[in-house]
C-alpha positions in Angstrom: -45.7 -36.7 -21.6 -44.6 -38.2 -18.3 -40.9 -37.5 -19.3 -41.9 -33.7 -20.2 -43.5 -33.3 -16.8 -40.5 -34.7 -15.0 -37.8 -32.4 -17.0 -40.0 -29.4 -16.5 -40.6 -29.9 -12.7 -36.6 -30.5 -12.4 -36.0 -27.4 -14.2 -38.5 -25.4 -11.9 -36.8 -27.0 -8.8 -33.4 -25.7 -10.1 -34.8 -22.4 -11.0 -36.1 -21.4 -7.6 -33.5 -22.8 -5.8 -30.3 -21.4 -7.4 -31.4 -17.8 -6.8 -28.2 -15.7 -7.1 -28.3 -12.8 -4.5 -25.7 -10.2 -4.9 -24.5 -8.8 -1.7 -22.1 -6.0 -0.9 -19.7 -5.8 1.9 -20.5 -2.7 4.1 -17.1 -1.8 5.8 -18.0 -1.0 9.5 -16.8 2.5 10.6 -14.8 2.9 13.7 -14.5 6.2 15.5 -12.5 7.8 18.6 -11.7 5.2 21.3 -9.8 2.1 22.4 -10.1 -1.3 20.5 -8.4 -4.6 20.4 -8.4 -7.2 17.5 -11.7 -8.8 18.6 -13.7 -5.5 18.5 -12.3 -4.6 15.0 -12.8 -8.1 13.7 -9.3 -8.3 12.0 -7.3 -11.5 11.8 -3.7 -12.1 12.8 -0.7 -11.8 10.4 -3.0 -9.9 7.4 -1.7 -6.6 6.3 -5.0 -4.4 6.3 -5.4 -1.0 5.0 -7.1 2.1 6.9 -8.9 4.8 5.5 -10.4 8.1 7.1 -13.9 8.6 5.8 -14.3 12.0 7.6 -13.8 14.9 5.2 -12.5 17.5 7.3 -11.0 16.0 10.4 -7.4 14.6 10.6 -6.5 11.7 13.1 -4.1 9.0 14.8 -4.1 5.4 14.8 -1.8 4.2 17.5 -1.0 0.5 17.7 0.4 -1.1 20.9 1.5 -4.6 21.8 1.2 -6.7 24.8 4.2 -5.3 26.3 2.6 -1.4 25.8 4.9 -0.7 23.3 4.1 1.3 20.2 4.5 -0.7 17.1 2.6 1.7 14.6 1.8 5.3 14.8 0.1 6.6 11.7 -1.3 10.1 11.3 -4.4 9.8 9.1 -5.3 12.9 6.7 -8.9 14.0 6.3 -10.8 12.0 3.6 -7.4 9.9 2.8 -6.7 7.3 0.5 -5.9 3.6 1.8 -3.0 3.6 4.1 -1.3 0.4 4.9 -0.4 -1.0 7.9 2.1 -3.5 9.1 0.9 -7.2 9.8 -0.9 -7.6 13.0 -0.5 -10.0 15.9 -3.2 -11.1 18.3 -2.7 -9.0 21.3 -2.4 -5.8 19.7 -4.6 -2.8 21.0 -5.7 0.2 18.8 -6.2 3.6 19.9 -8.0 6.0 17.6 -7.6 9.5 18.5 -9.7 12.3 16.9 -13.2 12.8 15.8 -12.5 10.6 12.6 -14.3 7.8 10.9 -11.8 4.7 10.2 -12.6 1.5 8.0 -10.3 -1.4 7.8 -9.9 -3.3 4.8 
């Protein structure tokens, strides 16, 4: 009887401690403005993809390095599919132009 109680208590302990919770990552949307790598929570040397979530408005994404040279200029159509970007470096700054909603993934 004692073995049964011990096994039952251990099973109940595992049952209540190993709950699985499904999580869904929500992408943060960014609108018109000036941003840097910290603001967008982006990491260095990773190829990201951007997507315009606004159904009617086109926009521009301008990526500038530390020397104020344009590294990439992307025209983003309304309700666009994911558009790949070049790998990013730490000092890059981002300019989002027009009333669009961008997500980085």
